[in-house]
C-alpha positions in Angstrom: -56.1 -118.7 -123.7 -52.6 -119.3 -122.6 -50.5 -121.2 -125.5 -47.5 -123.5 -124.7 -44.7 -124.4 -127.3 -42.8 -127.4 -127.1 -39.8 -127.4 -129.4 -37.8 -130.6 -130.5 -35.0 -130.5 -133.1 -34.4 -133.2 -135.2 -37.1 -135.4 -133.6 -36.4 -139.2 -133.9 -38.8 -141.6 -134.5 -38.5 -143.1 -130.9 -40.5 -139.9 -129.9 -43.6 -141.1 -131.7 -44.9 -142.9 -128.5 -44.6 -139.6 -126.5 -46.4 -137.6 -129.2 -49.2 -140.2 -128.9 -49.2 -140.4 -125.2 -49.3 -136.4 -125.3 -52.2 -136.4 -127.7 -54.2 -139.0 -125.6 -53.7 -137.0 -122.3 -54.3 -133.3 -123.8 -57.1 -134.5 -126.4 -58.9 -132.0 -128.6 -56.6 -128.9 -129.5 -53.2 -130.5 -129.4 -51.5 -130.8 -132.5 -47.8 -131.5 -133.6 -46.4 -129.3 -136.7 -43.4 -128.5 -138.4 -42.7 -124.9 -138.3 -41.6 -123.9 -142.0 -40.6 -120.5 -143.0 -40.5 -119.2 -146.8 -37.1 -117.6 -146.7 -37.8 -115.9 -150.1 -40.6 -114.0 -148.4 -39.2 -113.9 -144.8 -35.8 -112.1 -145.8 -37.5 -108.9 -146.7 -39.3 -108.8 -143.5 -36.0 -109.0 -141.7 -34.8 -106.1 -143.9 -37.6 -103.9 -142.8 -36.6 -104.3 -139.3 -33.0 -104.9 -139.3 -31.9 -103.0 -142.4 -29.9 -104.3 -145.4 -28.6 -108.0 -145.0 -25.6 -109.3 -146.6 -26.3 -112.8 -147.4 -22.9 -114.7 -147.9 -24.0 -118.3 -147.9 -27.5 -119.6 -149.5 -28.5 -123.0 -150.1 -31.2 -123.4 -152.8 -33.1 -126.2 -154.0 -35.9 -127.1 -156.3 -34.3 -125.3 -159.0 -36.2 -126.2 -162.2 -34.2 -126.8 -165.2 -35.8 -126.8 -168.4 -38.9 -128.5 -166.8 -37.1 -131.8 -167.1 -34.8 -131.8 -163.8 -35.0 -130.2 -160.3 -31.6 -129.2 -158.9 -29.8 -128.0 -155.7 -27.0 -125.3 -155.3 -25.0 -123.8 -152.4 -23.7 -120.2 -153.2 -21.1 -118.6 -150.9 -19.2 -115.3 -151.5 -17.8 -112.4 -149.8 -20.3 -110.2 -151.2 -24.2 -110.6 -151.2 -24.9 -113.9 -153.2 -28.3 -112.5 -154.2 -26.6 -110.3 -156.8 -25.4 -113.4 -158.6 -28.9 -114.9 -158.2 -30.8 -112.0 -159.7 -28.3 -111.1 -162.5 -27.0 -114.3 -163.7 -29.0 -117.5 -163.0 -32.4 -117.1 -161.6 -34.3 -114.2 -163.2 -37.5 -116.2 -162.3 -38.4 -117.4 -158.6 -38.3 -121.2 -159.6 -36.5 -122.4 -156.6 -36.7 -122.5 -152.5 -34.3 -121.1 -150.4 -33.4 -123.8 -147.8 -31.2 -121.8 -145.5 -29.0 -118.5 -145.4 -25.9 -117.1 -143.6 -26.4 -113.4 -143.1 -24.9 -110.5 -141.4 -26.0 -106.9 -140.8 -23.1 -104.7 -141.9 -24.7 -101.3 -141.3 -25.5 -102.2 -137.6 -23.0 -101.2 -134.9 -25.0 -103.6 -132.4 -25.3 -106.8 -134.5 -21.8 -107.4 -135.7 -21.8 -111.2 -135.8 -23.7 -113.5 -138.2 -26.8 -115.4 -138.2 -28.0 -118.6 -139.9 -31.7 -119.5 -140.6 -33.0 -122.5 -142.4 -36.5 -123.2 -143.6 -37.5 -125.5 -140.6 -37.2 -122.2 -138.7 -33.9 -123.2 -137.0 -31.7 -120.0 -136.0 -28.1 -120.0 -135.0 -26.3 -116.9 -133.9 -22.7 -116.4 -133.8 -20.9 -113.5 -132.2 -24.1 -111.8 -131.9 -25.8 -110.3 -128.7 -28.4 -113.2 -128.7 -31.0 -111.5 -126.4 -31.0 -108.1 -128.2 -31.4 -109.9 -131.6 -34.0 -112.1 -130.5 -36.1 -109.2 -129.2 -36.2 -108.0 -132.8 -36.3 -111.2 -134.5 -39.0 -113.0 -132.5 -41.8 -110.8 -133.4 -41.1 -110.8 -137.0 -41.0 -114.7 -136.9 -44.2 -115.1 -135.0 -45.9 -112.4 -137.5 -44.7 -114.2 -140.6 -46.3 -117.4 -139.2 -49.9 -115.8 -139.4 
């Protein structure tokens, strides 16, 4: 059947009565859930469709330090920050990616930058929005399955 999607960013607590009322009216089959993306797995899917990304900003969390502490880190660079991750600090994948800012240097069509966070928020800057979304959304929805 038809599926509908209502998306609310940064939902305040004051929306809880609305959610309760929607649940009462719509009954069985209605659900509310956060949409999370594992960016560590999602980035390769994007690169299969768009080509090589240059990730010049990455926010990382849950960095396991000697099994006694967890840390956070924001990496920024003119080059791809993944080179620093792979060769210097994180030989293991003991971290989660909270957000990235990336560009597509090998594309004539997609000249701007985009940002994605783990809560599935996408921001485009100087990018042909509709053309980008036409390629991005099928990858995004497929990754949720």
